[in-house]
N, C-alpha and C positions, 0 to 999 in steps of 0.2 A: 716275625721280623721285629727286632728290638727298636727302641726309640732312636738310637744313633743311626741305624740303618734307614729308618723311615725318613728322618730329617735329612740325611745325606742324599738319599735318592731324590727327595723333593727339591732340595737345593740344587743338585746337579741338573735335574730336569728344568728347573726355572732358569738356570744359567744358559742351558742350551737354547731354550725358547727365546730368551733375551738376545743372545748372539745372532740367532737366525733372523729375529725381527730387525735388529740393527743393520745386518747385512742387506736385507731386503729393502728396508726403508731408506738406508743411505744410498744404495744403488739407484733406486727409483727416484730419490730426491735429486741427485746430481744429473741423472739423465733428463729429468723434467725441467729443473731450474737452470742448469748450465748447458744443457743440450750436449752432454758428453755421450760418447758411445757407451754401450753397456760394459765393455771391458774396462774402459777408462773410469766409468762410474764405480764399478766394483773395486778397482784398484785404489781409487781415491777413498772409498769407504774403509778399506782394509788399513791403509796407512793412517787414517784419521782415528779410528777406534783403538788401534794398537799404539798410538802416540809414539811412533818410531822416529819422528822428527824429519821425515822427508818433506820436501817442498811441494807446492801444488803442481800437478802435471799441466794445468792450464790456469791462467789468471781467473780469479773468482769475482763475481759481481757482489754487490753489497748483500743481496739476498742470499747468495751462496755462502758468504762469510758468516752470516747469522745462522744459516742452516748447519754449517760445519761446527760452529761454536756449540750449538744445541746438541749435535751428535756427540761431541767430545764430552760434554757434561753428562749426557745420558749414559755413555759407555763407562765413564768413571763411577757414576752412581750404581750401575749394575754390578760392576766389579766389587765395589764396596759392600753391596748387599750380599753377594755370594760369599765373599771373604769373611764378613762379620758373622754370617750365619754359621759357617764352618768353625770359625774361631771360638764362638761362644760355646759350642758343644765340646770343643777340645778343652777349654779352660773350665767348663762346668763339670768335667770328669766323665762325660759320656764316652769319650774316645777310650779312656782307660777301662771303663766297664765293658765296652765292646771287645777290646783286645783280650781282657780276662775271660769273657764269655767264650770267645773263639778258642782260647787255650784250654778252658775247662771242657768244652764240647769235644775237642780232640782227645783229651785224657779219658773222658767217659766212654768213648768208642773202644778204648783198649781194655776196659774193665771186664772182668770175668769172675764169677763166683763171689760177687760183691753183695752189699746190702743196700736197699733203697729205704730211705727215711722220708716219710710223707709228713710235712709240717715241721717247723723248727721253733716251736714254742718251748716251754720249760721241759716237757717230756722229751721232745725231739732233740733238744740240745744235750740233755743228760745222756740220751741213748748214743748220740754222736761221740761224746766224750768217752763213754765206756768202750765203744767200738774202736776208737783211736788208741786207747790204752792197750787193747788186745791186738793191735796191728791189723784190724779188719778194714778193708777198703769199703767205702760207702759213698753214696751220692744222695743229696738232699733235693726234694721237690718242694718248692714253696712258691706261693702266688702273691704274697703281700710284699709290696715294694719296700716298706720300712724295715721288714725283716731281712729282705734281700740285701739291703744296704749294710746291715750288720754282718751278714754272711760274707759279703765281698771284702770286708776288712781282714778276714783270715785267709791268707793265700793258700793254706793247706786244704780248704774245704772245696769239694766239688758240688756243684748245684745246678739245678734246672729251674727256670722260671716258668710256671704253668700250673694247670689244674690236673691233679693226679687221677681224677675220674675220667679223663680223656685218654683214649688208647695211644694217640700220637705222643703224648707226654711220657707215658710209661714206656713206650717203645724207644723213645730218645734216651731214657734212663737205663736202657738195656735190661728190661725186665725178663726177657727170654734167656739172658745169661746170668741172672742174679740167683743167689742162694736163698735170700730171704727179703721180706718187705715188712717194715714197721710203720703202721699207720697211727699217728699220734694226734690227729686233729680232734678238737673238742666236740665236733659235730658227729654223732653216731651214724647219721644217714650218709654223710660223706664217706665215712670209713667203710660202710657196707658197699657203696658203689665202687670204691677203690678196690676192695677185696674181690668183688665180682669180676671187675675188669681184669685185675691182675691174675686171678685164678684161671680165667679163660685163655689168657695169653701164655701162662706157664703153669701147667697142672701140677708140677712137682715143687712149686715154690712154697717155702715156709712163710706164713703170714702171721704176724703178731699185731694185734690191734688194741688200741685203748677203747674203753667203753665208759660213758658217763652215767648211763642209766642201767639198772639191773635188767630191765626188759630187753635191752639190746644184746645181751649175751647170746641168746639162742639165735637171733637174727644174724648176728655176725658169724656164728659157726655155720649156719645154713649157707651163708655167702662164701664160705670157703676159708674162714679164718682158722688157723691152727690153734692159736692161744689167744684168749681174751684177758686183758689186764684192766682192772678197775683201780686207778690210783687212790681214790678216796677210801676204798675198802682196805687196800694194802696199808695205807697210812694209818687208818684206825687200828688195824690189827697190830702194827708195829708199835704204836704208842701203848697199847694194852700190854703187849709182851715186855716192853721196857719197864712196866710197873711190876709185872708178875715174875718175869725171868730176865732181868736186865743183863746179867753176865752172859747168858746164852746168846742173846741178840747181839751184844757187842762182839762176842767171839766169832759168830757167823759173819758179821759185817767185816770184821778184820780179815777173815779168809777171803770173802767174796769181793770186797770193795777196797781193800788196802792197795796203796799205790806202789809200794816197794816190791810186791810180788815175791816176797821171801817164801811164802807158802801159798798154794792155791788149790782149789777144788776143780778137778778137770774130768771131762768125760773122754774115755778112750774107746774107740770103735774096735770091734773084733773082726771087722770085715777082712783085713789082711793078716789075720792071726796065722801063725805057723801051723802046718798040718799036724805036728806032734801034739798040739794042745786041743785039737778039735775033738769034742765028745769026751774030753778028759776032765777030771776034777780040778778045781781051782788050786787045790793043794800042790799039784805037780808044777803049775806055773810059779807058785810062790817059792818052791824049792829051787827052781832055776833062776829066779829073779833076785838080784842083789842090789836093786836100786834103792830100797828103803821106803818105798811108797806104801801107803795103807789102802787096801781095797775096801771101801766102806759101803759099796752098793753095786747092784747090777740090774740092768733092765733086760729082761729075757725076751729076745726076738721081738723087740719093739712093743711089748704088751705089758707084762707083769714086772713090777718093781720089787726087788728084794734088798732089804737093808741088812748090813752086817752078814753077808752071805756065808753059809756053811762051807767049810773047806772041801766037802765032798760034792758040792754042786758042780755039775758038768757044764762046760763051755761050748758055745757054738758060734759060728761066724755072724749070726744075726744079733748077737748080744752087744750091749754097751756096758763098759765098766766105769764106775765112778771112783776115782782115786784122789788121795790128798797127799801133797808133798811139795817140795821145791820144784821150780821149773826144770832144773837139771835132773832131778830124780824122776820126774814124769817122763822126760825125754828118754832116759835110760830104760824106763819101764816099757815104753812103746817099742824100743829096739828089741828088748827081751821077748816081748809078746810076738814079734814078727820074725824071730830068729829060730831056726830049727835047732833042736838039741843035738849035740855032738855024740 
């Protein structure tokens, strides 16, 4: 339950208690002080605290007038308390946060084959930007309130407030329907717990985790992590490469990270490959393909990588092809791969 719901429920409960107290105290007071019947005492209490302007049903004594005045002040004060409590949270932005959370929760329920990002620090934010560029739907899990406030400013982001080491939080993020999980927290122990929990809930989930310590690599893989990334190591390697092979690094970064997407390196699954190409050499596929893409590598049945494959290398539906070309060329290549020869 979020802060707005907690305060709303507490304020409503307080309002109900105050109303019942006023009804009881007012009825008892008029019955005892003015000797009204219980019906007349209850009616007098109602018209007093509601301030509808009706006259007294019986003349009041001086004590009765003082009691009525006190009842009116008490009812106005109670109304002011309830109203101000609700208004303060509306104007403080809690209502908008609650409404956005409700909308986001509805959207998350509809997600399928999405990615879960655990933590929205520098690595998590960069992962989100990259996924957004590729049109991949994702949901962020974050527990830090200051970071959540930053996330809420972007209406396109789906998020869940909570600790990803807990099953109920991962379940709310749709881990059973997700294609992958990216754990970016700087605490390796947290990443291990997240991986263990997520793997138990979705055995086929692809898990990519950040690691801060070299010793954590093996622990994370034992916990079910598919790929372990060490930002410090990658950063050091990149800086060294920029010294020894600057043009190669810039060329690869242009292909992998450029925004225009004029050219991209893509993986193409052979799962739905046309039967005419099964157990046939790559050469036959290239002869039928007019897309213009270049096949620069192949992953044979999920195990062995072959770079710049020989045209005589045979294809199977368990292979993955790595091709480079424009988005239109890659799309045309996929179509050619899945189309039977005439």
